[in-house]
N, C-alpha and C positions, 0 to 999 in steps of 0.2 A: 676452573671455567675459562673458556677462551672467548675473546671478543669483548666489546665494550658493553657494560651492563646497561647503560642508557639506551643503546641501540636495541638491545634485546627487549627492554621494557616497551619501547615504542612499537616493536613488532608484535609483542604479546598482548598489548592493550586491548585490541578488539576481541580477543578470545577469553579474557578473564571474566570472572563473575563480577557483578556490579560492585560489591564491597571491595573486592581485590583490585578492581580497576580504579577505585577511589584512592587506594594506597599507591598504586602505580602513578596515577596522575599527580598526587602530592609529591612524590619523589621527582618526577619530571619537571614540575613547576619550580621546585626549589631544592635541588640536590644538596647544596651546601648546608642548608639547615638540617636536612635529614641526616647527613653525616654526623652532625653534632648531637643528634637526638637519640634518646633511649627508645626501646620498643614501645614503652608506655606513651612517650611523647609523640611518636609517629602515629600510634593508634588514635591519639587525641586529635592530631592535625587532620587525619583522614576521617574523623568521625566514625570510628569503627573500634573493634576489639583487638586485644593483643593476639588472640587466637587467629583472627583474620589476617593479621600481619604475618604470622608464621605460615599460614596457608598460602599467602601471596608469595612469600620467599620460596616455598617449595614449588609453587606453580611456575616460577621463572627459573628453576634449576638450582636452588640453593638448599642446603641442609637446614639453615635457620637464619635468623636475623644477623648474628655476628659476622658470619661469612659474607652475607649480602652487603653489610655496611663496609667491610674491608674493600670489597670490589668497587663499591660506590665511591669511596674515598680516593681510590686510585684513578677512577674515571674523572672525577671532578678536578683532581690535581693536573691530569693531562689537559683538560679543557682550559684551565687557567694558564698553563704554559702556552697553549695554542693561541689564546686570546692576546697574551702578552706579545707573542711573536708577531701577531697581526696588528698590534698597536691599537687594540680596542679594549675598553673597560668592561663591556658587557656584550653578549652576542645578540640580544634581541634588538630589532629595529623599533624605535619609538616614534610617535607622531611629531615630536619636536626635533628629531635628528636633522642636522643640515646635510647637504648633498655629499660632503666629504665623508661624513659618518655612514651615510647610506651605502656609498660605494665600498667603503672599507668592510662594513658588516656583510654585505652581499658577497664580496670576494672571500671573506672568512668562511661563510656558510658553503659556498661553492667548493672551495678547496677542501674543506672538512668533509663534505659529502663524498668527494672523490677518494680521499684518503681512507675514510671509514669503509666505503664500499670495497676498496682494494684490500683492506685488512681483513674483512669478514667474508668476502666472496668465497664460494666453494670452487676451488680450481679444478677439482675432479669433475664437477658438474660442467664447467666450461669445456673441458676436454671432451666429455661425452657428447655434448651438443655439437661442438665444432667438428668432431669426427663424423657424426651422423650427417651434418650438413655437407661435408666434403664428399661423402659417398652417396648422397641422396640424388635421385633423378628429379625431384621437385621439392620445393620448400614453400610453405604458406606462412605469412606473417600477419597477425591480427592485432588491431588496436583501435580504440574508439576515443574520440575527443583528443585531449592533449597527448595521450599515449600513442595515438596514431602517428605523431611526429617521429617518435623513436622507431615505431614499426616501419614507417616509410623510409627512414634513414637506413635501417638495417637492410631492407629490401633493395634499395638503390646501390648500397655498397656491394652486396652479394651479386647483383646483376652485373656490376662492373668487373667482376672476376669470373664471369661465366657460369654462375649458378642460375638455374631456372627457378624464378621466384614469382609467386603471386602475392600481391598486396593491394588492398582497396580500402578506402575510408568508409565504404558503404557496408554496414553490418549484414545486410541481406546477401550481398555478394560474397562476403566472408563465409557465411553459413553455406551458401551454395558450393563454394570452392571446397570447403572442408568435407562435404559429402562425396567428393570425387577423389579423395586421397586413398592411398593404398599402403600396404607394408613396404618399407623402404623409403617412404616420404617422411618429411619433418614438418610439424606445425608448431609455430612459436607465437604465444600470446603475450602481449604487453599490457599490464594493468597495475597502476600504482597501488590501488586499494586491494586488488585481488578479488573484488566483488563485482566487477563489470559483467553484467549478465550476458551480453552478446558475445564478448570475448570468451567467457567460460563455456558458453554453449557451443561455439565453434570448435574449441579445443576438445570438448566432450565428444562431438561428432567425429572429429579427426582421430581421436583415440579409439573409438569403436570401429573405425575403418582400418585400424592397424598401423597408423602412423605413429612415430615417436612424437610425443607432445612435450613442450618445454614452456616455462613461464618466466617472464622477467617482472618481478613484483617486489614491493616493499614489505609485503605481509605474507610470507610463505605458508602460514597456517590458515590463511583465508581460503575461500571456496576454490580459488584458482589452483591451489596446491592439490586439491582432490582430483582434478582432471588432468594433471601434469605428471609425466614420468620423471621430469627433471625440473628443479626450481633454481633459478639464478636470482638471489635476493639482493636488493639494493638497500641503502641506508639513508634515504632522504628524510629530512625532518621539516615539518611545517612550523611556521611562526605566524604571528598576527598579520604581518604584511607579506608573508611569503607562503602562499597556500600550496596545496598539493600539486596543482598543475605547474607551478614554478619549481618547487623543490625537487619534484620527481624527475624533471627533464634531464638535468645534468647527470643524475645517477643512472638513468636508463641509457643515455647516450654513452656513458662510460662502459657499461656492460656490452652495448652494441659494438663498440670498438674492440673490446676483448675478443668477442666472437669473430668479428671480421678478420682481424689480424691473424688469429689462430687458424681460421679456415684458409686464408691466403698462404700461410706457411705450409700447411698440409698439402696444398695444391699448387706449389710454387711455380712450376713450369706453365701450367694452364693459366694460373692467375696473372703471371707476368705478361704472357702473350695477350690476354684479355684486356689488361690495363692499358697496354700500348695501343691495341685496336680501338678501344673506346675513347682514349685520349685523342687519337688521330681523327676519329669520327666527329668529335665535337669541336675541333679546332676550326676557326673561321679563316679560310685561305685569303679572303679579301682583307681582313684585319692584319694578317701576317704580312701580306704584300705591302700594305700601308706602313707597317712598322719597319719593314726592310727599306722602303723608299726614304722614310724619315731618317733612318740611320745613315743612309748614303748621303743625304743632303747635309746632315749634321757634320759628317766627316769632311765634305767638300768645304763647308763654311769654316771649319776649324783650320783646314789646310790653307 
């Protein structure tokens, strides 16, 4: 199996049957205890049967419990090494943590989110979307709520390298725009949960119109995956004080940067010229003149 078992469990959680989901949540809540548990003990912790534990293991891609526990042991060992490297004893933020601990733990989670996303991202999927964007006459980017931050960031970056992009925080405008797409266009939806109705609806319309649809989501098996030709999966993790709106942001922005840089590489001449043009357009000549005058005065004073 490739990838981190804990990441796969978090992604699979919404799609599991209730009893299997209890097993998954038991593992996620205390993986170290599960590593040391027999299948009977895990079934007891999850208030279910051994047969359910076996079905759970198969549902997340393992032949049985022994194979699952080996992967889980490797994942927990990596996590302990990462926490030791970050100088923290535990990853969760507690109510009694002081500001130094809060800063250290948030930094740990942010860095880990980027590393896990990079380790598990489908690079072929990135290439497919980046190629489509670089050749598209038009790109739509949809996102609602906190996911609109990443959607807007992608739209802004692509506009700066000469890509014709539509992006709006208004779900009705997103739907209206998606209805005008055609083959050769690209529609990208950003949704941490993959269950955002407005985003999924816009992607569904865009797909019916013949556009290539892509999703940036933490849950590729959620509804958004059903209306997307390509899925770019993130690996953000929620904690008690770090809800989805916080944890998803850094992962989504990481994927946005992957796409932007790859498109810029594929359209290097056009992108370079566009970046220079947009940079010149937003420079304030008045401020530049003041800075130049200040430099001359400073040089006079020094002399």
